[in-house]
N, C-alpha and C positions, 0 to 999 in steps of 0.2 A: 235237712242235713246238709263245709267246703274245704276240708283240709284232707290230705292224704294220710294214710296210716300204714304202718307195717308193724309186724309182731316183734320186730327188733326194737321198735320205739316203745311200745307198751307190752309188757309181759304180765298177764293176768293168770295167777294160778288159783283156781277155785277150789282149794283145798279147805279153807277156813269156811265154815258154815255151807259146806257142799250141798247142793240141792239133791233131793231124792224124789223119786216119781210120785209118791202119794202126799207130798207136803201141802200142796194147795187143795187137794180133795179133802184130806183130813181137816184142814183149817175150815173149809166150807161147811163140812159136816158139823164140826164143833161150834161154829158161830153163824150158823144159817139164819139166825134171828136178825142179823145185822143187815139193814136194807142196802142193796146195791154191792154187797160184798163179792158175789159172783162176777158181777160186771168188772169190778176193779181188778180181780184175779185174771179174769180173761184178757183185759186190757194190758196187763203186765206181761202175760205170755205171748200175746199178739206183737207186742213192742219187741220182744226178744227175736221172734220169728222174722219180723220186718227187718231188723238189723243183719240178721244172719243171711237173709235172702239177698240183700244188697251186697253183702261181702261176696257171696258165691257168684252173683251175676258179674261182678268185677273180675273175680278170679277167672271165670269162664271166658270173659272177653280178652283178658291180657294173655291167657294161656293160648288162645287162638291166635293172637298176634304174634307170639313169640315161637310160632311154629313147633308147637309141641314140647318145648322145653319146660321142665318142671322147676318149681320154687317153693319154698316153705314161708314165703313172705305173703301176708295178706295184702291184696291189692284192691284199692277203692276206686270205683268208677264215679267220679265226682258229678257226672251228669244224671245219675240216678238219685232219687229221693223217696221218702216214704211218710205216710201219715197213718198212725195206728187208731183204731177204734175198738170197741169191745166186741164188734161183730167181724172184724177182719181189718186188713190194712190196704190203703191206696198205694200203688206203686207208680212213680212218675218217671218219665224218660222213655227213650227209644229202645224197646225190647220186644223181642220175638215172644209171643205167648207160649210157645212150645218150650223155649229156653226158660222161661219164667216158671213154667209148671215143673220142670225138672229141678230148677233151683229151689223152689219152695219145698218140694218133697225132701230133696237132699239136705236143706237147711234144717228142717225139723229132725230128720235122722240124726245129723251130726250133733246137733244141740243136745238131744235126748240120749246120746251115747257118749257124752263126755266133753265135747268141745265147747265148753261153756264160755269161752272168750269170745266166741262169735255173737253173743248176746249183747255186747257193748259196742258202741260205734262213736268216733270222735266228732262226727258231724250232727250228732243227735242234738235236738233243741234243749234236752235236759242240761247239756253243758253250758249253753247259752244262759238259761235260766239261772243256773248255779252261779255263773261269773257275774251276772247282773246283781243278784241278791248279796253275794259276797262283797262286791265293790260298794254297794250301798251301805251295807252293815259296817264295813270298816271305815267308810268315809264319815258316817255318823258317829261312830265311837271316837275317831280321832279328832273330829271337830269339837267334841266336848272335852277331850283331854288337853288340846293345845289352847293357847291364849286366843281370844276372839280378835285377832288382828289380821288383816288381809294377807301378809306375806306368810305368816305361820300357818294360816288356814290353807292357803294355796300349796304350801310345801306338804301339809297333812294329806291333802287330797291326792297329790302326786304319789305320796307314799302308799296310800290305800289303793290306788289304781295299780301301782307296780306289784304290791304284794298279792292283790287279787289275781292278777295275770299269771303269777307264778304258781298260785295254789289252785286256782279254779280247774285247770285241765284234769289233774289227778282226782280232786274232789268230785267233779262231774262224773268221772268214769266209775268212781265208788258209788255215787248216788244211783247211777244206772244199775250197777251191779246189785245192789241190795235193796233198792226201792222201786225203781221204775220198770224194771224188767224181771221176768222170771222164766225159767226153762219151761217150754211148752209141752210139758207131759200130758196135758189134758185137752190139747187141741187137736181136732181132725179137720182136714181141708175139705170143704163142701164143694166149691167151684171157683173158678177164675174168669172174670168177665171184663170186657172193655166198657168203661162207664165214665161218668163225670163225678167229680167230688162235690162238696157242698157249696163251692164257689163256681162251679161250672167248668173246672178245668178237666181236660180229658186224661184218663189214667186207666190202669188196670186195678181191678179190686179183687183181692184174695179173701173170699168169704170162708169163715171158720165156724165150728160149733164145738161145744164142750162135750167131752166123754170122760168117764171116770176110769 
């Protein structure tokens, strides 16, 4: 996850298809025969918790720097990042483990009590993936529609890149909202440890488990 974000820039009202506490548990019960479904559902919930935790750590940092003044704008600490797995998430950056523990607990509480906008984040890798796929798709489509001459093809690629740059941010946020994240109604926090990720990079790992 390197751009700043404020609630004034992105206003997400989760009224349409609003999540409810038993949605993933019910889905798992009905479709339990599908291999890996529980892991997918957990990964989506962990992803939302990761985003919300990063938001709250940024909020805590900047509220401390502003000497107690309050603001309703979400503040993003660009030095923090995360990586979600079905067992929990890695948190990268300079953070006090006690602050992290409070942030994770509060993030889960705020997500599950209605602050669903905390589940999406503009620096998420989902946005990058969506932008790449959209650019490639538009470029291929336009290349077939335009004459196969260098000038027309270059113009077409430029139009594709421009259109993708305009559409991708909103499409990426919608993809997060409906596909790659889910409100963590079924997650419980097991522990937080200092560890190393798959590539040996030091981080905190927030381990979770499923509860109905």
